[in-house]
C-alpha positions, 0 to 999 in steps of 0.5 A, a space after each residue: 678065187 680060190 686060195 690053197 694053203 698046203 703045209 703038208 707036201 702034197 701041193 702038187 697032187 691037190 693042186 692037180 686035182 682041183 685044177 682039173 675040176 676046174 677045167 671040167 666045170 669050165 670055170 675059167 673065171 675062177 683063179 687059183 692061188 697056192 701057198 705054204 711050204 712050196 719048194 722053188 722047183 715046183 713053182 713052175 709045175 704049179 703055174 703049168 697047172 693053171 695057178 695064177 701065183 704061188 706064194 711061199 710061206 715067207 711071203 708078206 700078206 701085203 704082197 699077197 693082197 696087192 696081187 689079189 686087188 690087182 688081178 680082181 681090178 683087171 678082171 672088173 675092167 675087162 668085164 666093163 669092156 665087154 
């Protein structure tokens, strides 16, 4: 997991660079989270870049950790089946 916290407004360009790099490296097992001052209209754009989830500045830490726990647990379950 890689978490990107952006407060500067450059979340689209920074996320695109990182997402493209993951694709280039074929790192499909890494999931990307983005948080910070993210306008609602940009959430769909970020998810289309491959972002697993977007958390705005007002998101409770518990919600973020629950998402991570669920995502990591599901990855572990999948790898045990293979």
